[in-house]
C-alpha positions in Angstrom: -50.6 58.6 33.3 -51.5 55.1 32.1 -50.3 53.1 35.0 -50.5 49.7 33.3 -48.4 51.0 30.4 -45.9 52.5 32.7 -45.6 49.3 34.7 -45.1 47.3 31.5 -42.4 49.8 30.5 -40.7 49.5 33.9 -40.7 45.7 33.7 -39.2 45.8 30.3 -36.6 48.5 30.6 -35.6 48.4 34.3 -36.0 44.7 35.0 -35.9 42.4 32.0 -33.4 44.7 30.2 -31.9 46.0 33.4 -28.7 48.1 33.1 -25.9 47.3 35.7 -26.3 49.6 38.7 -22.6 50.3 39.0 -19.1 49.9 37.5 -18.0 46.3 37.4 -21.5 44.8 37.9 -22.7 42.3 35.3 -26.3 41.8 34.3 -27.1 38.5 32.6 -30.1 36.5 31.6 -30.1 32.8 32.5 -33.2 31.1 31.2 -36.2 33.2 32.4 -34.2 34.9 35.2 -32.2 38.2 35.0 -29.6 38.7 37.7 -26.9 41.1 38.6 -23.6 40.0 39.9 -21.5 42.7 41.5 -17.7 42.9 41.5 -17.5 42.3 45.2 -19.6 41.6 48.3 -20.1 45.3 48.9 -22.1 45.6 45.7 -25.7 44.8 45.2 -26.2 41.2 44.0 -29.5 39.6 43.1 -32.4 38.8 40.8 -34.2 41.7 39.2 -36.7 39.9 36.9 -38.1 36.5 36.2 -40.8 34.9 34.1 -41.5 31.6 35.7 -44.3 29.1 36.2 -45.1 26.2 38.5 -42.9 23.8 36.5 -39.8 26.0 36.3 -39.7 28.1 39.5 -38.0 25.7 41.9 -35.2 24.8 39.5 -34.6 28.5 38.7 -34.5 29.4 42.4 -32.0 26.6 43.1 -29.8 27.8 40.2 -29.6 31.3 41.6 -28.7 29.9 45.0 -25.9 27.8 43.5 -24.6 30.8 41.5 -24.3 33.3 44.4 -23.3 30.8 47.1 -20.4 29.7 44.9 -19.3 33.3 45.0 -19.9 33.5 48.7 -22.3 36.4 48.2 -25.4 37.4 50.1 -28.0 38.2 47.5 -31.7 39.1 47.2 -34.5 38.1 44.9 -36.5 41.3 44.2 -40.0 40.0 44.0 -42.8 42.1 42.6 -46.5 41.5 43.4 -47.4 40.7 39.8 -44.5 38.2 39.3 -45.4 34.6 38.5 -46.1 32.0 39.7 -48.6 33.3 42.3 -46.8 31.3 45.0 -43.3 32.4 44.2 -42.9 34.1 47.6 -43.7 30.8 49.3 -41.3 28.9 47.1 -38.5 31.4 48.0 -39.1 31.0 51.7 -39.1 27.2 51.3 -35.7 27.6 49.6 -34.2 29.5 52.6 -34.9 33.2 51.7 -36.1 35.7 54.3 -38.5 38.4 53.2 -37.8 42.0 54.2 -40.6 44.6 54.6 -42.4 45.3 51.3 -42.1 48.6 49.5 -44.4 50.3 47.0 -43.1 51.0 43.5 -44.1 54.6 42.8 -43.7 56.7 39.7 -44.5 60.3 38.8 -44.5 62.3 35.6 -41.7 64.8 36.2 -43.6 67.7 34.5 -46.2 67.5 37.4 -43.7 67.6 40.2 -42.7 70.7 42.2 -39.0 71.5 41.9 -39.1 74.3 44.5 -36.7 73.4 47.3 -37.9 74.6 50.7 -35.8 73.7 53.7 -36.3 74.3 57.4 -34.2 77.0 59.0 -30.6 75.9 59.7 -30.6 73.2 57.0 -28.7 73.4 53.7 -28.3 70.9 50.8 -24.8 70.1 49.6 -24.0 68.2 46.4 -21.8 65.1 47.1 -18.8 65.0 44.8 -16.0 63.4 46.8 -15.1 60.9 49.5 -15.7 63.4 52.3 -19.2 64.0 51.0 -19.8 60.2 50.7 -18.7 59.8 54.3 -21.3 62.4 55.4 -24.0 60.4 53.4 -23.1 57.3 55.3 -23.4 59.1 58.6 -26.8 60.5 57.6 -27.9 56.9 56.6 -26.8 55.6 60.0 -28.6 58.4 61.9 -31.8 57.9 59.9 -32.0 54.1 59.9 -29.9 53.0 62.8 -27.9 50.6 60.7 -24.4 50.4 59.3 -23.8 52.7 56.3 -20.7 51.0 54.9 -22.5 49.4 51.9 -24.0 52.8 50.9 -20.6 54.3 51.4 -19.0 51.7 49.1 -21.7 51.9 46.4 -21.8 55.7 46.1 -18.1 56.2 46.3 -17.5 53.5 43.6 -20.0 55.2 41.2 -18.7 58.7 41.9 -15.1 57.5 41.2 -15.8 55.3 38.2 -18.9 56.7 36.6 -19.8 60.1 38.1 -22.3 61.0 35.4 -24.5 58.0 36.4 -25.8 59.6 39.6 -26.5 62.7 41.6 -26.0 62.6 45.4 -26.9 65.2 48.0 -26.7 65.5 51.8 -28.7 67.8 54.0 -26.6 69.5 56.7 -27.7 71.1 59.9 -24.5 73.0 60.7 -21.8 70.3 60.7 -24.3 67.4 61.2 -25.6 65.4 58.3 -29.3 64.8 59.0 -30.5 63.3 55.7 -29.1 62.2 52.3 -30.4 61.0 49.0 -29.3 60.0 45.5 -30.7 59.7 42.0 -29.4 57.1 39.6 -29.7 57.4 35.8 -30.4 54.7 33.3 -29.7 56.0 29.7 -32.5 55.3 27.3 -34.8 53.8 29.9 -36.9 56.9 30.6 -36.8 56.3 34.3 -34.6 57.8 37.1 -34.3 55.9 40.4 -34.6 57.9 43.6 -33.0 56.3 46.7 -32.5 57.4 50.3 -34.1 60.4 51.9 -34.3 58.9 55.3 -34.0 61.7 58.0 -32.6 61.7 61.5 -35.4 61.4 64.0 -35.0 64.9 65.5 -35.4 66.4 62.0 -38.4 64.5 60.8 -41.6 66.2 59.9 -40.0 69.5 58.7 -40.0 69.0 55.0 -36.5 67.7 54.4 -37.6 64.6 52.5 -40.0 66.7 50.4 -37.1 69.1 49.6 -34.8 66.2 48.5 -37.5 64.9 46.2 -38.0 68.4 44.7 -34.2 68.8 44.2 -33.9 65.6 42.3 -37.0 66.2 40.3 -35.5 69.4 39.0 -32.4 67.6 37.9 -34.5 64.8 36.2 -36.5 67.5 34.4 -33.4 69.3 33.2 -32.0 66.0 31.8 -35.3 65.2 30.0 -36.0 62.1 32.1 -39.8 61.8 32.2 -40.4 59.3 35.0 -38.8 59.5 38.5 -39.3 56.2 40.3 -39.1 55.3 44.0 -39.3 52.1 46.1 -41.3 53.7 48.8 -41.4 52.7 52.5 -44.6 53.0 54.5 -43.3 56.3 55.9 -42.5 57.9 52.6 -45.4 56.6 50.6 -48.0 59.1 51.8 -45.6 62.0 51.3 -44.9 60.9 47.7 -48.6 60.4 47.0 -49.2 64.0 48.0 -46.3 65.2 45.8 -47.9 63.5 42.7 -46.4 59.9 42.7 -48.7 57.0 41.9 -48.3 53.3 43.0 -47.6 50.7 40.3 -47.2 47.6 42.4 -45.3 46.4 45.5 -41.9 44.9 45.7 -40.4 42.7 48.5 -36.7 41.9 48.8 -36.2 38.2 49.7 -32.7 37.8 51.1 -30.5 34.7 51.0 -27.3 34.3 53.0 
């Protein structure tokens, strides 16, 4: 895999020409910035791409702050390590943004990924197709990350209701208890599929559930003819993904405002 070419394709198709990530969201280019404005505060709002320099960066940052604060929205500037100018992170902090932990953008060629789903005893995967399944996903998210799952609940339920073909969602169940959940979002014509989630409840970690969720989604991507599954990987998931065949393209850091 030509990593430089794949990164350039990602920047073009998934950032500069980004599709909306859900019904009602609007992606627009303002100068050298591409942003998404969701239909409500529960949607994702933020900057996905920019091509700035020392002379234009501060004004562009101020413009995005004005746009989203006028809507009373928390938003993030999704900064990639190769974005310009080199001090853009410092400029964002000076403008009032707070960086969250960086993640590694990882991509694999789907033909090289295992699609065999192997689960520990007592765990089954269930495809999420309705509100009850989404509620289980939110519970799994809360168990895995110790944080409120209402935003995930809102985002997934909205997409399942308004555009069900745009994603696949799955929850891992240990009896009646959701212990992990994940989804894959599709971007027609982009060549990439985005893998999200996969965090697992502490008592069930280290048993292969995350690996099984990746394999399950890889099989669906392959069946749909999508060549490049993509993940924003945490420090915990990065070594697992590398062993499965994913390669790092760059790092990405969410800078949150509001």
